C-alpha positions as a Markdown table, in Angstrom:
| # | Residue | x | y | z |
|---|---|---|---|---|
| 1 | Met | -0.1 | 0.1 | -0.2 |
| 2 | Ala | 2.8 | 2.6 | 0.8 |
| 3 | Glu | 4.5 | 1.6 | -2.7 |
| 4 | Asn | 1.0 | 2.5 | -4.0 |
| 5 | Arg | 1.0 | 5.9 | -2.8 |
| 6 | Thr | 4.4 | 6.8 | -3.3 |
| 7 | Glu | 3.9 | 5.4 | -7.1 |
| 8 | Ile | 0.6 | 8.1 | -7.1 |
| 9 | Asp | 1.9 | 11.0 | -5.1 |
| 10 | Glu | 5.3 | 10.7 | -8.0 |
| 11 | Thr | 2.6 | 10.5 | -10.9 |
| 12 | Ser | 0.4 | 13.5 | -9.3 |
| 13 | Gly | 3.6 | 15.4 | -9.3 |
| 14 | Leu | 4.8 | 14.5 | -12.3 |
| 15 | Arg | 1.3 | 15.7 | -13.8 |
| 16 | Arg | 1.2 | 18.8 | -11.9 |
| 17 | Gln | 4.6 | 19.7 | -13.5 |
| 18 | Val | 3.9 | 19.4 | -16.7 |
| 19 | Ala | 0.7 | 21.3 | -16.8 |
| 20 | Ser | 2.9 | 24.4 | -15.0 |
| 21 | Met | 5.4 | 24.0 | -17.9 |
| 22 | Val | 2.2 | 23.6 | -20.7 |
| 23 | Leu | 1.0 | 26.7 | -18.6 |
| 24 | Thr | 4.1 | 28.7 | -19.0 |
| 25 | Ala | 4.2 | 27.9 | -22.6 |
| 26 | Ile | 1.2 | 29.0 | -23.3 |
| 27 | Val | 1.8 | 32.9 | -21.6 |
| 28 | Ile | 5.1 | 32.8 | -23.3 |
| 29 | Cys | 3.0 | 32.4 | -26.7 |
| 30 | Ala | 0.5 | 35.0 | -25.6 |
| 31 | Val | 3.2 | 37.5 | -24.9 |
| 32 | Cys | 5.1 | 36.9 | -28.1 |
| 33 | Leu | 1.8 | 37.4 | -30.2 |
| 34 | Ala | 1.1 | 40.7 | -28.4 |
| 35 | Ala | 4.9 | 41.9 | -29.4 |
| 36 | Leu | 4.1 | 41.1 | -33.1 |
| 37 | Pro | 4.4 | 44.0 | -35.4 |
| 38 | Gly | 1.6 | 42.6 | -37.4 |
| 39 | Arg | -0.9 | 43.9 | -34.7 |
| 40 | Ala | 0.0 | 46.9 | -35.1 |
| 41 | Asp | -2.4 | 47.3 | -37.9 |
| 42 | Glu | -5.1 | 46.9 | -35.7 |
| 43 | Leu | -4.6 | 50.9 | -34.8 |
| 44 | Phe | -4.7 | 51.1 | -38.8 |
| 45 | Gln | -7.2 | 54.2 | -39.9 |
| 46 | Leu | -9.4 | 53.2 | -42.6 |
| 47 | Arg | -8.4 | 55.6 | -45.9 |
| 48 | Pro | -10.1 | 55.6 | -49.4 |
| 49 | His | -9.2 | 52.1 | -51.3 |
| 50 | Thr | -9.2 | 50.4 | -48.5 |
| 51 | Arg | -10.5 | 47.0 | -48.8 |
| 52 | Val | -12.0 | 45.3 | -46.1 |
| 53 | Lys | -14.4 | 41.6 | -44.9 |
| 54 | Val | -17.6 | 42.2 | -42.9 |
| 55 | Thr | -18.4 | 39.7 | -41.2 |
| 56 | Val | -22.3 | 39.9 | -39.1 |
| 57 | Val | -23.6 | 37.0 | -37.1 |
| 58 | Glu | -26.2 | 36.8 | -35.1 |
| 59 | Trp | -27.0 | 34.4 | -31.7 |
| 60 | Val | -30.2 | 33.0 | -32.0 |
| 61 | Pro | -31.6 | 31.2 | -28.9 |
| 62 | Ser | -34.6 | 29.6 | -30.1 |
| 63 | Leu | -31.5 | 27.5 | -32.2 |
| 64 | Gly | -28.4 | 27.6 | -29.6 |
| 65 | Glu | -26.8 | 28.4 | -32.6 |
| 66 | Tyr | -24.8 | 31.6 | -34.8 |
| 67 | Arg | -26.8 | 32.3 | -38.0 |
| 68 | Glu | -24.9 | 34.5 | -40.9 |
| 69 | Trp | -26.5 | 37.8 | -42.3 |
| 70 | Thr | -25.1 | 36.2 | -45.7 |
| 71 | Pro | -26.3 | 38.8 | -48.1 |
| 72 | Leu | -24.6 | 41.3 | -45.5 |
| 73 | Asn | -21.5 | 39.6 | -45.3 |
| 74 | Gly | -18.7 | 40.3 | -48.1 |
| 75 | Glu | -16.2 | 42.7 | -49.1 |
| 76 | Tyr | -16.3 | 46.3 | -49.6 |
| 77 | Thr | -13.7 | 48.8 | -51.1 |
| 78 | Val | -13.4 | 52.5 | -49.0 |
| 79 | Ala | -15.0 | 54.7 | -51.9 |
| 80 | Gln | -12.9 | 57.8 | -52.5 |
| 81 | Ser | -15.5 | 59.7 | -50.3 |
| 82 | Gly | -14.4 | 57.7 | -47.8 |
| 83 | Ser | -17.6 | 55.5 | -46.8 |
| 84 | Ile | -18.7 | 52.2 | -47.7 |
| 85 | Ser | -21.9 | 51.0 | -48.8 |
| 86 | Ile | -23.7 | 48.3 | -47.3 |
| 87 | Pro | -27.5 | 46.7 | -47.8 |
| 88 | Leu | -29.6 | 47.7 | -45.5 |
| 89 | Val | -27.5 | 50.0 | -43.8 |
| 90 | Gly | -26.7 | 52.2 | -46.7 |
| 91 | Glu | -23.3 | 54.6 | -46.4 |
| 92 | Ile | -21.8 | 54.8 | -43.3 |
| 93 | Pro | -18.7 | 56.6 | -43.0 |
| 94 | Ala | -15.3 | 54.6 | -42.7 |
| 95 | Ala | -12.5 | 57.0 | -44.0 |
| 96 | Gly | -10.4 | 57.6 | -40.2 |
| 97 | Arg | -11.7 | 54.7 | -38.2 |
| 98 | Thr | -10.0 | 51.4 | -37.4 |
| 99 | Ala | -11.6 | 48.2 | -38.2 |
| 100 | Ser | -13.0 | 47.6 | -34.6 |
| 101 | Ala | -14.5 | 51.2 | -34.6 |
| 102 | Leu | -16.1 | 50.7 | -38.1 |
| 103 | Ala | -17.6 | 47.4 | -37.2 |
| 104 | Ser | -19.3 | 48.8 | -34.3 |
| 105 | Glu | -21.0 | 51.6 | -35.7 |
| 106 | Ile | -21.8 | 48.8 | -38.2 |
| 107 | Ala | -23.6 | 46.8 | -35.4 |
| 108 | Lys | -25.5 | 49.9 | -33.5 |
| 109 | Glu | -26.8 | 50.7 | -36.7 |
| 110 | Leu | -28.0 | 47.5 | -37.9 |
| 111 | Lys | -29.3 | 47.0 | -34.3 |
| 112 | Arg | -31.7 | 50.4 | -35.6 |
| 113 | Gln | -32.7 | 49.7 | -38.4 |
| 114 | Thr | -34.0 | 46.0 | -37.5 |
| 115 | Gly | -35.0 | 46.7 | -33.8 |
| 116 | Leu | -32.9 | 44.4 | -32.5 |
| 117 | Val | -32.8 | 44.1 | -28.5 |
| 118 | Thr | -29.1 | 43.0 | -28.9 |
| 119 | Pro | -26.8 | 44.9 | -32.0 |
| 120 | Pro | -25.7 | 41.2 | -33.9 |
| 121 | Val | -21.9 | 40.1 | -33.6 |
| 122 | Thr | -19.8 | 42.4 | -36.5 |
| 123 | Thr | -16.3 | 42.1 | -37.5 |
| 124 | Val | -14.5 | 44.3 | -39.9 |
| 125 | Glu | -11.2 | 42.9 | -41.2 |
| 126 | Val | -8.3 | 44.8 | -43.5 |
| 127 | Val | -8.3 | 42.4 | -46.5 |
| 128 | Arg | -6.2 | 45.0 | -48.7 |
| 129 | Tyr | -4.5 | 48.4 | -48.2 |
| 130 | Pro | -4.3 | 51.1 | -50.1 |
| 131 | Ser | -1.7 | 50.0 | -52.6 |
| 132 | Leu | 2.2 | 51.4 | -52.8 |
| 133 | Tyr | 3.6 | 53.3 | -55.6 |
| 134 | Val | 7.4 | 53.7 | -56.2 |
| 135 | Thr | 8.8 | 55.8 | -59.3 |
| 136 | Gly | 11.8 | 57.2 | -60.6 |
| 137 | Ser | 15.5 | 55.6 | -60.7 |
| 138 | Val | 14.2 | 52.0 | -60.0 |
| 139 | Asp | 14.4 | 48.7 | -61.7 |
| 140 | Arg | 10.5 | 48.2 | -61.8 |
| 141 | Pro | 8.1 | 50.9 | -61.0 |
| 142 | Gly | 5.0 | 50.4 | -60.2 |
| 143 | Glu | 1.9 | 49.9 | -58.2 |
| 144 | Phe | 2.4 | 47.4 | -55.2 |
| 145 | Glu | 0.4 | 45.9 | -52.7 |
| 146 | Tyr | 1.5 | 47.4 | -49.0 |
| 147 | Arg | 1.9 | 45.3 | -45.4 |
| 148 | Pro | 1.9 | 46.7 | -42.0 |
| 149 | Gly | 5.5 | 47.7 | -41.2 |
| 150 | Leu | 6.8 | 48.3 | -44.7 |
| 151 | Thr | 10.1 | 50.8 | -45.0 |
| 152 | Val | 11.7 | 52.6 | -47.8 |
| 153 | Leu | 14.2 | 50.2 | -48.2 |
| 154 | Gln | 12.2 | 47.3 | -48.5 |
| 155 | Ala | 9.8 | 49.3 | -51.2 |
| 156 | Leu | 13.0 | 49.6 | -52.9 |
| 157 | Ala | 13.6 | 46.4 | -52.8 |
| 158 | Met | 10.2 | 45.1 | -53.8 |
| 159 | Ala | 10.8 | 47.9 | -57.3 |
| 160 | Gly | 13.8 | 45.6 | -57.9 |
| 161 | Gly | 16.4 | 48.1 | -56.7 |
| 162 | Arg | 18.1 | 51.1 | -58.4 |
| 163 | Ala | 17.5 | 51.3 | -61.9 |
| 164 | Arg | 19.9 | 49.3 | -64.3 |
| 165 | Lys | 20.3 | 49.8 | -68.0 |
| 166 | Ser | 21.0 | 46.5 | -70.0 |
| 167 | Asp | 23.0 | 48.3 | -73.2 |
| 168 | Pro | 25.0 | 51.5 | -73.4 |
| 169 | Gln | 22.2 | 53.0 | -75.5 |
| 170 | Gly | 19.1 | 52.4 | -72.5 |
| 171 | Gly | 17.4 | 49.8 | -74.1 |
| 172 | Tyr | 15.7 | 48.8 | -70.6 |
| 173 | Ser | 13.9 | 52.0 | -70.6 |
| 174 | Glu | 12.2 | 51.2 | -73.7 |
| 175 | Leu | 11.4 | 47.8 | -72.9 |
| 176 | Glu | 9.8 | 49.6 | -69.7 |
| 177 | Gln | 7.9 | 51.7 | -72.3 |
| 178 | Ile | 6.5 | 48.9 | -74.0 |
| 179 | Arg | 5.3 | 46.5 | -70.6 |
| 180 | Tyr | 3.9 | 49.8 | -69.4 |
| 181 | Val | 2.2 | 50.4 | -72.9 |
| 182 | Gly | 0.7 | 46.6 | -72.7 |
| 183 | Glu | -0.1 | 47.3 | -68.7 |
| 184 | Val | -2.6 | 50.3 | -70.0 |
| 185 | Gly | -3.8 | 48.2 | -72.6 |
| 186 | Arg | -4.8 | 45.5 | -70.0 |
| 187 | Ile | -6.5 | 48.0 | -68.0 |
| 188 | Asp | -8.2 | 49.3 | -70.5 |
| 189 | Leu | -9.7 | 45.6 | -71.5 |
| 190 | Glu | -11.0 | 45.2 | -67.9 |
| 191 | Leu | -12.3 | 48.6 | -67.4 |
| 192 | Gln | -14.6 | 47.4 | -70.9 |
| 193 | Arg | -15.2 | 44.5 | -69.2 |
| 194 | Leu | -16.3 | 46.1 | -65.7 |
| 195 | Met | -18.0 | 49.0 | -67.3 |
| 196 | Ala | -20.2 | 46.0 | -69.0 |
| 197 | Arg | -21.0 | 44.1 | -66.2 |
| 198 | Arg | -21.9 | 47.6 | -64.5 |
| 199 | Ala | -24.6 | 48.0 | -67.1 |
| 200 | Arg | -25.8 | 45.0 | -66.7 |
| 201 | Leu | -26.5 | 45.1 | -63.1 |
| 202 | Lys | -28.0 | 48.2 | -63.4 |
| 203 | Ala | -30.1 | 46.7 | -65.9 |
| 204 | Glu | -31.3 | 44.0 | -63.6 |
| 205 | Leu | -31.7 | 46.5 | -60.9 |
| 206 | Asp | -34.1 | 48.3 | -62.6 |
| 207 | Glu | -36.4 | 45.4 | -64.1 |
| 208 | Lys | -35.3 | 47.1 | -67.7 |
| 209 | Pro | -35.8 | 44.3 | -70.9 |
| 210 | Thr | -32.6 | 45.4 | -72.5 |
| 211 | Ile | -29.0 | 46.4 | -71.6 |
| 212 | Glu | -28.1 | 49.8 | -72.1 |
| 213 | Phe | -24.7 | 49.6 | -72.4 |
| 214 | Pro | -22.1 | 53.2 | -71.8 |
| 215 | Ala | -20.7 | 54.5 | -75.0 |
| 216 | Glu | -16.8 | 53.8 | -73.4 |
| 217 | Thr | -17.4 | 50.2 | -73.5 |
| 218 | Gly | -17.0 | 50.0 | -77.5 |
| 219 | Gly | -13.4 | 51.7 | -77.1 |
| 220 | Thr | -11.3 | 52.4 | -80.4 |
| 221 | Gly | -8.4 | 49.5 | -80.5 |
| 222 | Leu | -9.9 | 47.0 | -78.7 |
| 223 | Ser | -13.4 | 46.4 | -81.2 |
| 224 | Val | -13.5 | 42.6 | -80.9 |
| 225 | Ala | -12.2 | 42.2 | -77.6 |
| 226 | Ala | -15.0 | 44.8 | -76.6 |
| 227 | Ala | -17.7 | 43.0 | -79.0 |
| 228 | Gln | -16.9 | 39.6 | -77.0 |
| 229 | Val | -17.3 | 41.2 | -74.1 |
| 230 | Leu | -20.9 | 42.8 | -75.0 |
| 231 | Arg | -22.1 | 39.5 | -76.2 |
| 232 | Glu | -21.3 | 37.4 | -72.9 |
| 233 | Glu | -23.1 | 39.9 | -70.8 |
| 234 | Glu | -26.1 | 39.6 | -72.6 |
| 235 | Val | -26.3 | 36.0 | -72.5 |
| 236 | Ile | -26.1 | 36.3 | -68.8 |
| 237 | Phe | -28.4 | 39.2 | -68.3 |
| 238 | Lys | -30.9 | 36.9 | -70.6 |
| 239 | Ala | -30.1 | 33.8 | -68.5 |
| 240 | Arg | -30.5 | 35.3 | -65.2 |
| 241 | Thr | -33.9 | 37.3 | -66.2 |
| 242 | Glu | -35.1 | 34.1 | -67.7 |
| 243 | Ala | -34.5 | 32.2 | -64.2 |
| 244 | Phe | -35.8 | 34.6 | -62.3 |
| 245 | Glu | -38.7 | 35.2 | -64.3 |
| 246 | Arg | -39.4 | 30.8 | -64.4 |
| 247 | Gln | -39.0 | 31.3 | -60.5 |
| 248 | Leu | -41.6 | 33.6 | -60.3 |
| 249 | Glu | -44.0 | 32.0 | -62.6 |
| 250 | Ser | -43.7 | 29.1 | -60.8 |
| 251 | Leu | -44.6 | 30.9 | -57.4 |
| 252 | Asp | -47.6 | 32.6 | -59.6 |
| 253 | Glu | -48.8 | 29.4 | -60.9 |
| 254 | Leu | -49.0 | 28.1 | -57.3 |
| 255 | Ser | -51.0 | 31.4 | -55.8 |
| 256 | Ala | -53.2 | 30.7 | -58.5 |
| 257 | Leu | -53.4 | 27.4 | -58.2 |
| 258 | Phe | -54.4 | 27.7 | -53.9 |
| 259 | Ser | -56.3 | 30.7 | -55.1 |
| 260 | Lys | -59.0 | 28.0 | -57.0 |
| 261 | Glu | -58.6 | 25.8 | -54.3 |
| 262 | Ile | -60.1 | 28.3 | -51.8 |
| 263 | Ala | -62.6 | 29.3 | -54.5 |
| 264 | Val | -64.2 | 25.9 | -54.7 |
| 265 | Leu | -63.9 | 25.0 | -50.7 |
| 266 | Asp | -66.0 | 28.2 | -50.5 |
| 267 | Glu | -68.6 | 26.7 | -53.1 |
| 268 | Lys | -68.2 | 23.3 | -51.4 |
| 269 | Met | -68.8 | 25.1 | -48.4 |
| 270 | Val | -72.2 | 27.2 | -49.3 |
| 271 | Ala | -73.4 | 23.9 | -50.6 |
| 272 | Gln | -72.8 | 21.8 | -47.6 |
| 273 | Asp | -74.5 | 25.1 | -45.3 |
| 274 | Arg | -77.8 | 24.6 | -47.6 |
| 275 | Gln | -77.7 | 20.5 | -46.6 |
| 276 | Val | -76.9 | 21.5 | -43.2 |
| 277 | Ser | -80.2 | 23.6 | -43.1 |
| 278 | Ile | -82.7 | 21.1 | -45.0 |
| 279 | Ala | -81.5 | 18.2 | -42.8 |
| 280 | Glu | -82.0 | 20.6 | -39.4 |
| 281 | Ala | -85.4 | 21.4 | -40.7 |
| 282 | Glu | -86.2 | 17.7 | -41.3 |
| 283 | Leu | -85.5 | 17.4 | -38.0 |
| 284 | Lys | -86.9 | 20.1 | -36.6 |
| 285 | Asp | -90.4 | 18.5 | -38.4 |
| 286 | Ile | -89.6 | 14.8 | -37.3 |
| 287 | Ser | -89.1 | 16.3 | -33.6 |
| 288 | Lys | -92.8 | 17.4 | -34.1 |
| 289 | Leu | -94.0 | 13.8 | -35.2 |
| 290 | Val | -92.2 | 12.4 | -32.4 |
| 291 | Ser | -93.7 | 14.5 | -29.8 |
| 292 | Ser | -97.0 | 13.9 | -31.2 |
| 293 | Gly | -96.2 | 9.9 | -31.3 |
| 294 | Thr | -96.7 | 9.7 | -34.6 |
| 295 | Ala | -93.1 | 9.4 | -35.8 |
| 296 | Thr | -90.3 | 6.6 | -34.2 |
| 297 | Arg | -87.7 | 7.9 | -31.8 |
| 298 | Ser | -85.0 | 5.5 | -34.1 |
| 299 | Arg | -86.1 | 7.8 | -37.0 |
| 300 | Glu | -85.3 | 11.3 | -34.8 |
| 301 | Thr | -81.9 | 9.6 | -33.7 |
| 302 | Gly | -81.0 | 8.9 | -37.5 |
| 303 | Leu | -81.3 | 12.7 | -38.6 |
| 304 | Glu | -79.7 | 13.7 | -35.7 |
| 305 | Arg | -76.4 | 11.8 | -36.9 |
| 306 | Val | -77.0 | 13.3 | -40.5 |
| 307 | Val | -77.2 | 16.4 | -38.9 |
| 308 | Ala | -74.1 | 16.2 | -37.3 |
| 309 | Asp | -72.2 | 14.1 | -39.5 |
| 310 | Leu | -72.9 | 17.4 | -42.1 |
| 311 | Gln | -71.3 | 19.9 | -39.7 |
| 312 | Ser | -68.1 | 18.2 | -39.3 |
| 313 | Glu | -67.8 | 17.8 | -43.2 |
| 314 | Arg | -68.5 | 22.1 | -42.9 |
| 315 | Leu | -66.1 | 22.3 | -40.1 |
| 316 | Asp | -63.4 | 20.5 | -42.2 |
| 317 | Leu | -64.0 | 22.4 | -45.1 |
| 318 | Ala | -63.5 | 25.1 | -43.0 |
| 319 | Ile | -60.2 | 24.0 | -42.3 |
| 320 | Ala | -59.3 | 22.8 | -45.5 |
| 321 | Ser | -60.1 | 26.4 | -46.8 |
| 322 | Met | -57.8 | 28.1 | -43.9 |
| 323 | Arg | -54.8 | 26.1 | -44.7 |
| 324 | Ala | -55.4 | 26.7 | -48.1 |
| 325 | Lys | -55.1 | 30.6 | -47.3 |
| 326 | Gln | -51.8 | 30.2 | -45.6 |
| 327 | Arg | -50.2 | 28.1 | -48.0 |
| 328 | Leu | -51.3 | 31.4 | -50.6 |
| 329 | Ser | -49.8 | 33.9 | -48.0 |
| 330 | Glu | -46.7 | 31.7 | -47.7 |
| 331 | Thr | -46.3 | 31.8 | -51.7 |
| 332 | Asn | -46.8 | 35.4 | -52.0 |
| 333 | Arg | -44.1 | 35.8 | -49.0 |
| 334 | Asp | -41.8 | 33.3 | -51.1 |
| 335 | Ala | -42.2 | 36.0 | -54.0 |
| 336 | Leu | -41.8 | 39.2 | -52.1 |
| 337 | Ser | -38.5 | 37.3 | -50.8 |
| 338 | Leu | -37.6 | 36.0 | -54.0 |
| 339 | Lys | -37.7 | 39.8 | -55.0 |
| 340 | Gly | -36.0 | 41.0 | -52.5 |
| 341 | Gln | -33.1 | 38.4 | -52.2 |
| 342 | Arg | -32.6 | 39.6 | -56.3 |
| 343 | Lys | -32.2 | 43.0 | -55.5 |
| 344 | Thr | -29.6 | 42.3 | -52.4 |
| 345 | Glu | -27.1 | 40.2 | -54.5 |
| 346 | Ile | -27.4 | 42.9 | -57.4 |
| 347 | Ser | -26.6 | 45.7 | -55.3 |
| 348 | Arg | -24.1 | 43.8 | -53.4 |
| 349 | Asp | -22.2 | 43.1 | -56.7 |
| 350 | Leu | -22.9 | 46.7 | -58.3 |
| 351 | Gln | -21.2 | 48.2 | -55.6 |
| 352 | Thr | -18.2 | 45.7 | -55.8 |
| 353 | Thr | -18.0 | 46.9 | -60.0 |
| 354 | Ile | -18.1 | 50.1 | -59.0 |
| 355 | Ala | -15.2 | 49.9 | -56.4 |
| 356 | Glu | -13.0 | 47.9 | -59.1 |
| 357 | Ile | -13.6 | 50.5 | -61.6 |
| 358 | Glu | -12.4 | 53.3 | -59.0 |
| 359 | Glu | -9.7 | 51.0 | -58.6 |
| 360 | Leu | -8.7 | 50.3 | -62.2 |
| 361 | Lys | -8.7 | 53.8 | -63.0 |
| 362 | Leu | -6.4 | 55.0 | -60.2 |
| 363 | Arg | -4.0 | 52.4 | -61.6 |
| 364 | Arg | -4.4 | 53.7 | -65.4 |
| 365 | Gln | -3.5 | 56.9 | -63.9 |
| 366 | Ile | -0.1 | 55.9 | -62.3 |
| 367 | Asn | 1.1 | 53.5 | -65.0 |
| 368 | Glu | 0.4 | 56.6 | -67.9 |
| 369 | Arg | 2.7 | 58.8 | -65.4 |
| 370 | Leu | 4.9 | 56.8 | -65.1 |
| 371 | Leu | 5.2 | 55.7 | -69.3 |
| 372 | Gln | 5.4 | 59.5 | -69.6 |
| 373 | Ala | 8.1 | 59.2 | -66.8 |
| 374 | Thr | 10.1 | 56.6 | -68.7 |
| 375 | Gly | 9.7 | 58.4 | -72.0 |
| 376 | Ala | 11.0 | 60.9 | -70.6 |
| 377 | Ser | 14.1 | 59.2 | -69.3 |
| 378 | Ile | 14.8 | 58.3 | -72.5 |
| 379 | Ala | 15.2 | 61.7 | -73.8 |
| 380 | Arg | 17.4 | 62.8 | -71.5 |
| 381 | Arg | 19.5 | 59.3 | -71.4 |
| 382 | Asp | 22.7 | 60.9 | -73.3 |
| 383 | Ala | 22.6 | 63.6 | -70.7 |
| 384 | Arg | 23.0 | 61.2 | -67.4 |
| 385 | Val | 25.4 | 60.4 | -65.5 |
| 386 | Ala | 26.3 | 56.8 | -64.4 |
| 387 | Ile | 23.5 | 56.0 | -62.1 |
| 388 | Glu | 25.6 | 52.5 | -60.3 |
| 389 | Glu | 28.0 | 55.2 | -58.8 |
| 390 | Asn | 25.7 | 57.8 | -57.4 |
| 391 | Pro | 23.3 | 57.5 | -53.9 |
| 392 | Leu | 19.5 | 57.9 | -53.9 |
| 393 | Arg | 17.3 | 60.2 | -52.7 |
| 394 | Phe | 13.8 | 59.5 | -51.6 |
| 395 | Thr | 10.8 | 61.5 | -51.3 |
| 396 | Ile | 7.4 | 60.3 | -49.9 |
| 397 | Ile | 4.1 | 61.4 | -51.5 |
| 398 | Arg | 1.7 | 61.4 | -48.6 |
| 399 | Gly | -2.3 | 62.5 | -49.4 |
| 400 | Gly | -2.5 | 62.8 | -52.9 |
| 401 | Glu | -1.2 | 65.8 | -55.3 |
| 402 | Asn | -2.7 | 67.8 | -52.1 |
| 403 | Gly | -1.0 | 66.4 | -49.9 |
| 404 | Asp | 2.8 | 66.2 | -47.7 |
| 405 | Thr | 6.2 | 65.7 | -49.9 |
| 406 | Phe | 8.7 | 65.0 | -47.5 |
| 407 | Glu | 12.3 | 63.4 | -48.0 |
| 408 | Ala | 12.7 | 60.3 | -46.1 |
| 409 | Ser | 15.2 | 57.8 | -45.3 |
| 410 | Ala | 16.1 | 54.1 | -46.2 |
| 411 | Gly | 14.4 | 53.4 | -42.8 |
| 412 | Thr | 11.3 | 55.5 | -43.2 |
| 413 | Met | 8.1 | 53.9 | -42.3 |
| 414 | Leu | 5.6 | 53.8 | -45.1 |
| 415 | Glu | 1.7 | 54.2 | -45.2 |
| 416 | Pro | -1.2 | 53.2 | -47.5 |
| 417 | Gly | -1.6 | 55.3 | -50.4 |
| 418 | Asp | 1.9 | 56.5 | -50.3 |
| 419 | Val | 4.4 | 57.5 | -53.6 |
| 420 | Leu | 7.7 | 56.6 | -53.1 |
| 421 | Glu | 9.9 | 58.9 | -55.5 |
| 422 | Val | 13.3 | 57.6 | -55.7 |
| 423 | Arg | 15.7 | 59.8 | -57.3 |
| 424 | Leu | 19.9 | 60.0 | -58.0 |
| 425 | Asp | 21.4 | 62.6 | -55.6 |
| 426 | Leu | 23.7 | 63.9 | -58.5 |
| 427 | Thr | 25.0 | 66.8 | -55.8 |
| 428 | Glu | 28.0 | 64.4 | -55.6 |
| 429 | Ala | 28.6 | 63.9 | -59.3 |
| 430 | Ala | 28.3 | 67.3 | -59.9 |
| 431 | Gly | 31.4 | 68.7 | -57.1 |
| 432 | Glu | 33.2 | 65.5 | -58.5 |
| 433 | Ala | 32.7 | 67.4 | -62.1 |
| 434 | Ala | 33.3 | 70.8 | -60.7 |
| 435 | Ser | 36.9 | 69.7 | -59.1 |
| 436 | Ala | 37.9 | 67.9 | -62.0 |
| 437 | Ala | 37.4 | 70.6 | -63.6 |
| 438 | Ala | 39.0 | 73.2 | -61.7 |
| 439 | Ala | 42.1 | 71.0 | -61.5 |
| 440 | Asp | 42.5 | 70.9 | -65.7 |
| 441 | Ile | 41.6 | 74.6 | -65.5 |
| 442 | Ser | 44.9 | 74.8 | -62.7 |
| 443 | Glu | 47.1 | 72.5 | -64.9 |
| 444 | Thr | 46.6 | 74.5 | -68.0 |
| 445 | Met | 47.5 | 77.8 | -66.4 |
| 446 | Leu | 50.9 | 75.7 | -64.8 |
| 447 | Ser | 51.6 | 74.7 | -68.3 |
| 448 | Arg | 51.9 | 77.6 | -69.5 |
């Protein structure tokens, strides 16, 4: 017994040690996670072109589970005006708020709109930050995805480092121009596709019989591709419209069937009422005869049973009519729900498409500027000094054309939407050239 107790004590002590080690490891992991720099994005204030994911769930006590609000859940892009548009909620200011603050505001507005006792559980997660743009003397200028904690040096590495020429004639810049031209063409084609989709969604939302495509969907130079895009959208429009109409027709036919059933049951109840009245009148006459001794009691009992059966059948018909009316009401509600769900889905797709169009237009402007900058560098390539030997200067443009412009170093932290301009620092080269010229002049004068 003593040995068994010793073994039990040793086992219990070992378990306590293991539990203590596990608890310590959990605490250390929690501290490490809290110290990660990625958690700093929780303080990020939303701004235009930020893409967020909104999730709304509601606790249903009767079912003991959470139910997702599927029509509202999805990804949204903060518009240039600084707001996002959510079905049922409408426009909500998002710029300048953190993700958690925006989630609280959405939950509060949903509670007000729906009349819930408690607001639904709402979360907002930043899916994509506004892009970062790098231009100037870099190997691959363009648009890059931002991530929290990005520095100027890291952005320079993403752009391929300082610019390099593949040959003394500057052929690499010409290749850059070709790449930018191709990127602009690809963006134009994507813009035409999104504009055609926007026109199709608007036609579906307004319940129009045909799509009214805007003039810009048939741009020059892309007529064949644009025509193919328009045909595809027309096919999608026709298929979706016909499917929706078939669903509505099916519900209308079911509603008409229930209406006819109710009418037939009403007629049968009228006829049943007449039979009940006749049977009751006959029973009344028989009862008088039974009282006078002319008719037997059994005949009166039989008529009472007939009257009871007729009244029971009358109640069955009334119940059947009520059930048919209930099914008719449910069918009408299904039709209204189908129309509302379709409009919600179309509105959400339209909002996403408009946000993508705005983002593509911004990317096109940036690529056009980069194309112009590359062309200007080619025109001045004979006058440039060798770019491999000179240091770089960094300038950050923050807040758009009317924002702040300031010098930066390699370790400066960048923010979403920044434009990083990389230029050669030619002051040292100019100083060396001046010193060399002064030395040449001195030697010439001494030789004289």
